[in-house]
C-alpha positions as CSV (number, residue, x, y, z in Angstrom):
1,M,23.0,37.5,-4.7
2,K,20.2,38.0,-6.8
3,D,19.1,41.5,-7.9
4,K,16.3,42.8,-6.1
5,N,15.1,44.6,-9.2
6,I,14.5,41.4,-11.0
7,K,11.1,40.0,-10.4
8,E,10.7,36.0,-10.5
9,K,8.0,35.0,-13.2
10,A,5.5,32.6,-11.7
11,N,5.2,29.3,-13.8
12,W,1.6,29.5,-14.3
13,P,1.1,26.1,-16.1
14,V,2.6,24.4,-13.2
15,T,1.0,26.2,-10.6
16,I,-2.6,25.5,-12.3
17,L,-1.8,22.0,-12.6
18,L,-0.9,22.0,-8.8
19,I,-4.1,23.7,-7.9
20,V,-6.1,21.3,-10.0
21,G,-4.2,18.2,-8.3
22,L,-5.1,19.7,-4.7
23,I,-8.8,20.2,-5.6
24,T,-8.8,16.7,-7.1
25,V,-7.6,15.4,-3.9
26,A,-9.1,17.6,-1.3
27,F,-12.6,17.6,-2.9
28,P,-13.5,13.8,-2.5
29,L,-11.8,14.1,1.0
30,Y,-14.1,17.0,2.2
31,L,-17.1,15.0,0.9
32,T,-16.4,12.0,2.8
33,I,-15.9,13.9,6.0
34,V,-19.2,15.9,5.5
35,I,-21.1,13.2,4.6
36,A,-19.8,10.9,7.4
37,F,-21.0,13.6,10.0
38,K,-24.4,14.1,8.5
39,Q,-27.6,12.5,9.1
40,P,-29.3,10.5,6.7
41,S,-32.0,13.1,6.9
42,E,-29.8,15.7,5.8
43,M,-29.1,14.0,2.5
44,T,-30.8,15.7,-0.4
45,N,-30.7,15.1,-4.1
46,S,-29.6,18.9,-4.8
47,I,-25.7,19.6,-4.9
48,A,-26.1,22.4,-2.1
49,G,-27.6,19.5,0.0
50,I,-24.8,17.4,-0.4
51,L,-22.0,19.8,-0.2
52,S,-23.3,21.8,2.6
53,L,-21.8,21.2,6.1
54,P,-23.8,19.1,8.7
55,K,-26.3,21.1,10.9
56,S,-24.6,19.1,14.0
57,F,-21.4,17.1,14.0
58,S,-22.5,14.0,15.7
59,L,-20.3,10.5,16.2
60,G,-23.3,8.6,15.8
61,N,-22.5,7.2,12.4
62,F,-19.3,6.1,13.3
63,A,-20.6,4.3,16.2
64,E,-23.1,2.6,14.4
65,A,-20.8,1.7,11.4
66,M,-18.5,0.1,13.9
67,R,-21.4,-1.8,15.2
68,V,-22.6,-3.0,11.6
69,T,-19.0,-3.9,10.5
70,D,-17.9,-5.7,13.6
71,F,-15.1,-3.2,13.5
72,W,-12.6,-4.3,15.9
73,R,-12.6,-7.9,14.8
74,S,-12.4,-6.7,11.1
75,L,-9.6,-4.4,12.2
76,G,-7.8,-7.1,13.9
77,N,-7.7,-9.4,10.8
78,S,-6.6,-6.5,8.2
79,V,-3.8,-5.8,11.0
80,L,-2.8,-9.2,11.1
81,I,-2.8,-9.9,7.4
82,T,-1.1,-6.5,6.3
83,S,1.7,-6.8,9.1
84,V,2.5,-10.3,8.1
85,T,2.6,-9.5,4.7
86,V,4.8,-6.7,4.8
87,V,7.4,-8.3,7.1
88,L,7.5,-11.4,4.7
89,S,7.6,-8.9,1.7
90,I,10.8,-7.0,3.3
91,V,12.4,-9.9,4.3
92,I,12.0,-12.1,1.1
93,H,11.8,-9.8,-1.5
94,S,15.0,-7.8,-0.3
95,L,16.9,-11.0,-0.5
96,M,15.6,-11.8,-3.8
97,G,16.4,-8.2,-4.8
98,Y,20.0,-8.4,-3.5
99,T,20.6,-11.7,-5.2
100,I,19.5,-10.7,-8.6
101,G,20.7,-7.2,-8.4
102,R,24.2,-8.1,-7.5
103,N,24.5,-10.9,-10.4
104,K,22.3,-10.0,-13.3
105,A,25.0,-7.6,-15.0
106,R,27.6,-10.4,-15.0
107,N,25.0,-13.5,-15.4
108,K,22.6,-13.7,-18.2
109,W,20.5,-16.2,-16.0
110,Y,20.2,-13.8,-13.3
111,N,19.0,-11.3,-15.8
112,L,16.5,-13.6,-16.8
113,A,15.1,-14.3,-13.9
114,Y,15.1,-10.6,-13.1
115,L,12.8,-10.2,-16.2
116,Y,10.6,-13.0,-15.4
117,V,10.1,-12.0,-12.0
118,V,9.3,-8.4,-13.0
119,S,7.0,-9.4,-15.9
120,G,4.5,-10.6,-13.2
121,M,3.8,-7.0,-12.9
122,F,1.8,-7.1,-16.2
123,V,-0.3,-10.0,-15.4
124,P,-3.8,-8.7,-14.5
125,F,-5.5,-10.2,-11.4
126,A,-8.6,-11.3,-13.4
127,I,-6.6,-14.0,-15.1
128,L,-5.3,-15.5,-11.7
129,M,-8.7,-15.3,-9.9
130,M,-10.4,-18.3,-10.7
131,P,-7.2,-20.5,-10.7
132,L,-6.4,-19.1,-7.1
133,V,-9.7,-20.0,-5.8
134,K,-9.4,-23.6,-6.8
135,Q,-5.9,-24.1,-6.0
136,T,-6.1,-22.5,-2.6
137,A,-9.2,-24.7,-1.9
138,Q,-7.3,-28.0,-3.1
139,L,-4.1,-26.9,-0.8
140,G,-6.4,-26.2,2.2
141,I,-5.3,-22.9,2.5
142,D,-8.3,-20.8,1.8
143,N,-7.8,-18.9,4.8
144,V,-5.7,-16.1,6.2
145,V,-2.4,-17.8,5.3
146,G,-3.6,-18.2,1.7
147,V,-4.4,-14.4,1.4
148,I,-1.1,-13.5,3.0
149,L,0.8,-16.2,0.6
150,C,-0.9,-14.3,-2.2
151,Y,0.1,-11.1,-1.4
152,V,3.6,-11.9,-1.1
153,V,3.6,-13.0,-4.5
154,F,1.6,-10.4,-6.2
155,Y,4.0,-7.5,-4.6
156,M,7.1,-9.5,-5.6
157,P,7.6,-8.2,-9.0
158,M,7.4,-4.6,-7.8
159,N,9.3,-4.9,-4.5
160,V,12.2,-7.0,-6.4
161,L,12.3,-4.1,-9.0
162,L,12.6,-1.6,-6.3
163,Y,15.3,-3.5,-4.2
164,S,17.5,-4.3,-7.2
165,G,17.3,-0.8,-8.4
166,Y,18.3,0.3,-5.1
167,L,21.3,-1.7,-4.7
168,V,22.9,0.4,-7.6
169,N,23.6,3.0,-4.9
170,I,25.4,0.6,-2.5
171,P,29.0,0.3,-3.3
172,I,30.1,-3.2,-3.6
173,A,33.4,-2.3,-2.1
174,L,31.4,-2.5,1.3
175,E,30.9,-5.9,0.6
176,E,34.5,-7.0,-0.7
177,A,35.7,-5.3,2.7
178,A,33.4,-7.7,4.5
179,R,34.7,-10.5,2.9
180,V,38.3,-9.7,3.4
181,D,37.6,-9.4,7.2
182,G,36.0,-13.2,7.0
183,A,32.6,-12.4,6.9
184,S,30.5,-14.8,4.9
185,T,27.8,-13.5,2.2
186,W,24.8,-14.2,4.6
187,R,26.5,-12.1,7.2
188,T,27.6,-9.3,4.9
189,Y,23.9,-8.9,3.9
190,W,22.6,-8.8,7.3
191,S,25.0,-6.7,9.0
192,I,26.0,-4.3,6.3
193,I,23.2,-4.4,3.1
194,F,20.0,-4.8,4.9
195,P,20.6,-2.0,7.4
196,I,21.7,0.3,4.3
197,M,18.6,-0.5,2.7
198,K,16.4,1.0,5.6
199,P,15.1,3.8,3.3
200,M,13.6,1.3,0.5
201,H,12.5,-0.9,3.5
202,A,10.0,1.9,4.4
203,T,9.0,2.3,0.8
204,V,8.3,-1.2,0.3
205,A,6.2,-1.6,3.5
206,V,4.1,1.7,2.8
207,L,3.4,0.5,-0.8
208,T,2.7,-3.0,0.1
209,A,0.7,-2.2,3.3
210,L,-1.3,0.2,1.1
211,G,-2.1,-2.3,-1.6
212,T,-2.9,-5.0,1.1
213,W,-5.0,-2.8,3.4
214,N,-7.5,-1.6,0.6
215,D,-7.7,-4.7,-1.3
216,V,-11.0,-6.3,-1.7
217,M,-10.8,-8.9,-4.6
218,T,-8.3,-11.3,-3.0
219,P,-10.0,-12.0,0.2
220,L,-13.4,-11.8,-1.3
221,V,-12.5,-14.6,-3.4
222,I,-10.3,-16.9,-0.9
223,L,-12.3,-16.0,2.1
224,G,-15.6,-15.2,0.5
225,G,-18.6,-16.9,2.4
226,G,-16.3,-17.3,5.9
227,D,-16.5,-15.1,9.1
228,M,-12.9,-14.1,8.9
229,N,-13.8,-10.5,7.2
230,T,-11.2,-7.6,6.5
231,L,-12.2,-4.3,6.8
232,P,-12.9,-3.7,3.1
233,L,-15.1,-6.9,2.9
234,A,-16.9,-5.7,6.2
235,Q,-17.6,-2.3,4.3
236,M,-19.6,-4.1,1.7
237,T,-22.4,-4.3,4.1
238,F,-23.4,-1.0,3.3
239,Q,-23.9,-1.6,-0.3
240,T,-26.9,-3.6,-1.1
241,Q,-29.3,-4.1,-4.2
242,F,-31.5,-1.1,-3.2
243,G,-29.0,1.3,-2.7
244,T,-26.0,2.6,-0.4
245,N,-26.0,3.8,3.0
246,Y,-23.3,6.7,2.3
247,N,-23.3,8.2,5.8
248,L,-22.3,4.8,7.7
249,A,-20.2,4.0,4.7
250,F,-18.4,7.2,4.7
251,A,-17.6,6.9,8.5
252,S,-16.3,3.5,8.1
253,Y,-14.0,4.7,5.4
254,L,-12.5,7.5,7.7
255,L,-12.3,4.9,10.5
256,A,-10.3,2.5,8.0
257,L,-8.1,5.5,6.9
258,L,-6.7,6.5,10.1
259,P,-4.3,3.3,10.7
260,I,-2.8,3.4,7.4
261,L,-2.5,7.1,7.6
262,I,-0.8,6.9,10.9
263,F,1.5,4.3,9.4
264,Y,2.6,6.4,6.5
265,I,3.5,9.4,8.7
266,F,6.0,7.6,10.6
267,C,7.5,6.1,7.3
268,Q,7.2,9.5,5.3
269,K,10.8,10.6,6.1
270,Q,12.4,7.3,5.1
271,I,10.2,6.9,1.9
272,L,11.4,10.6,0.9
273,N,15.2,9.2,1.4
274,G,14.5,6.0,-0.4
275,V,13.0,8.0,-3.7
276,V,15.9,10.5,-3.6
277,N,18.5,8.0,-3.4
278,G,16.7,5.7,-5.8
279,A,16.9,8.5,-8.3
280,V,20.7,9.2,-8.1
281,K,23.1,6.6,-9.5
């Protein structure tokens, strides 16, 4: 037992960093909520006018933002693209991670394939943007299908890296025992390995969903000019060459934040397990 007379010293550098980090995250969120409930007449150029609470909390900005952005249709498009992307990413990338992760240590070709796939993380989107626009148009997939396929490819390097690293914590003896019992590699994967990787599935799902949900550039260059808007594309309506309607824009941002926040809360426990297990070899 610890001696009651011994006082534990506070780690002030770490405490200060945590406080600064909390302020950095909480302050923009506070501004977003306050401005979303304010009327345009309450917005002044002074700092006090921006930071002050609204005189009366009204949902008028949210109703108008939903009307301007055609919220339910844009929300449906975003949910469709994000959901399909997450499902395809979990299925395809986990298979790739399993195949590469189990063979790269003993086969140089799998190791080269791993390095090739992971190197895609260092390719900036600006280099791929114009070729993607031309290729999707020529293939006739300059639509939702093309956007989903692009996302599946974009998140492949990161997800394969996560899955192959997580496999280190799964004993290969489980697969050997399944083979002794007569199970094929395919059956072994879906019956044993895939369920064990549930924490990593949740981690991949949230990271992929966050990137897909908030992305603007990919739908903009592929779906640009069409009527198939995602929420980030629809929110660009508030920005014009003459200014930005911050009240409606921030109200729309809060509406777009809620679905992905709820999704994260449901997956939070599995994400923590995936991070802890992935950090221990």
